[in-house]
N, C-alpha and C positions, 0 to 999 in steps of 0.2 A: 227670841223675836226682837226685831229692831223696828221701832216706830219713829219716823221722822216728822217734824213739825216745821213748816217753812212759811213764815208770814212776816211782813215787814213792820208789823205793829207789836211792840213788846207786850202790851196788855193782852192782846189776843193770843199770843204764843203762850203766855203763862196760864191763861184760862183754858186753852186746849190741853196743855200739859196736865192740869189738875183733873180735867175730865178723863184723860187717858189713864192717869194713875188710879182713879176710882174704878174705872171700868175694868182694867186689867187685873185688879185684885181678885176678881172672881175666878181667875184661871191660875193654874199651878206652874205655868211656864215662867222662866226668867225673861223679863221684858226690859229692854234698853230704850229709853226715850231721848232723842237728840233734837235740839232746837237750832233753827237757822233763820236768818233775817233776809236772805237774798237767794233767789233761785240758782244763781251761779254756784253757790256753795254746795248744792246737792247733786249737781249733774254727774259727777264721777263716783258718787257714793251708792251703796246698796242698802235698800230698806225692804222689809216685808210689807209695811204699810207707810204711805206718805200722805200726811194731811197738809194740803197745799193751797195757798192763797192764789186765786186766779190773777189778780192784778197787783203786780209789784214793779218797782222801777227797774230798769235795765233788763234783767231776765225774769219774765213773769211765769205764772203757772202753765200757761199754754205752751210756751217754749220748752219748759221742763217735761211736760207730758209728751210732746212730740219727740223730744230727745230720747226719753225712755222707750217710747214705742218703736222708734227706728232701730234701737239697739236690742229690741225684744227682751227688755227687762220684765220680770214677773211682778214687780212692785204694784200693789193695789193702791190706787190713788183716790183719796177723798178730797174733793175741792171744797174750800170755804170761800164765800164771796159776799160782797155787798152789792155786786153788779150783776143782776140777773140777765142783762142783755148780752153778757159774754158767754153764757152757758152753751150756746149753740156751737161755739168753737172748741169747747172743752171736752166733748165726747171722745171716747177712745176705748181701745180693747180692754184695758185694765182699770178704767175709771168706774168706780163703784157707784158714785153719786155726788150730789151737791148738798151743801149745808149752808143755810143763810147765817151770817154772823150774828144777826139779831136773835136767832133761835138755837144758838150753840148748845145750851144746856140740855135741851130735849132731843134735837135732831142728831147731834154728833154721837151721843151715847148709843142710839139705835144703829147708826151707820157703822160705828166702830165695832160693835158687837158682831155685826154681820161680816165685817172684814176679818176679824179674828177667827170667827168660825171657819171662814174659807181658808185662811192660812194654816190654822192648827188642826183642822178637821175635827173640831169639837165644839160643843156648846156647854154653857153652865146651866144646870137644872137646880135652881134654888141653891146655888153655891157648890153643887156637886159636878165635878168634871165628868162629862158624858163618856169619856174614854175608860173610866173606871166602872161603868155600869155594864153588867153582863146582859141583863134583861129587865124588863119592866112588867109588872103584873098589876092589872086593875083589880081593885078591891073596894066595892061600894063607891063612896065619893072620893076615895084616895087612890093613888097609884104607889106601889111599892117598888123602889129601886133596889135591885139585888146587885150588890157590888162584888168586885173581884176578890176582895178579902173576906167574903162570905157574911158581911154585915148587910143590914137593910136600912133604907131611909124612906120614910113615908112623906109624900108630897101631895098637897091638895091642888091637883091640876088634872084636867080631864085627859083621857087617852087621846082624844082628837087633837087637843092642843099640843100634847107631847109629841105626837106623830108629826105634826107640822113643824114644830121646833127642831126636830131631829132630822129633817130632810137633808140629804147630802152628806151626812157624817157617819154612814155605815149602819144605820138602824132600819129595820123593816118589820112591819106587822105580820105575824104569822097566825094570829088567832084573835078573836074579838077581845080576849083577855090579856094577850101577850104581845109585846114588842121586844124584839131581840137585837143585840149588837152583834153583827156578823163577824167582828173580830174575835169573838169567843166561841164561834161555832166549831164543834168537834166533828160532827157527822150528821148528815141529813138522812133520815130514814123514811119509810113510806108515810107514816102518819104523825111522826114526831121529829124533832130536831134536838140534838144533844148540844147544850150550851153550857160551857164550863162544868161539864159532867152532870148537868141537870137536864132531864128529859122534859121538853116543852111540847105541848100538842100543836099540831099544824092543821088548820082547817082545810077541807078539800078544795075550796075555791081559791085558796092562797098558795097551795103547794107548788104549782107551776111557776108562779111569780117568784117564790122564794128561791127555787133552783136557778132560775134565770138571773136574778139579781145577785145571788151569792157567787155564781160563776163570773159575772162581770166584776164584782167586788174583788175576787181573787186575782183576776187579770190586772186590774188597776193597781193593786197593792203587792203584786209580785208574790202571791201566795200560792201554795199547792193546795188544790181542793180535792 
């Protein structure tokens, strides 16, 4: 994954870089962070995520966004700004949002996590890469993450919070006690689903949704169901 940082203030670039380093540690992917001081420098480059100052001399963030959009680049853009009045010009297809420079420490971390989730199709569950989780089982006040290597990790997080966190990355609830990762589905039966060779119960009210969502998941990921 390549993350670009483009801002004409050296102090801001370094601060953003530090936040990016800390945030990307939660994931197991190799991440390259590249820094630029002028929008002109990024026009012909490719990034997965670009953290971009709206107002810069010569080529500003709006120009960069329009250039990327015209060429249909998939780069996710996060704008940082001290000028809220320019936000109305900055909306675009791949613009994820806006972060005020005065609130970088709090706002950028949340925005960057969402952008990485979109790019990598994964989230970090208390340091565990969701792609390694086969299914989640609720147990009292804990949830047990059952991993692909047949180990387990216990997290103190509600099923509802986990379900919300995992939206859009291939997980689906199949029972009040179970959330599964569709990447590990072997076979869907009448009342159960086989996940990494483990039979998981499927509640009657969720059976139809499971089949529909799994079919869509297979189409989107070029898998045979």
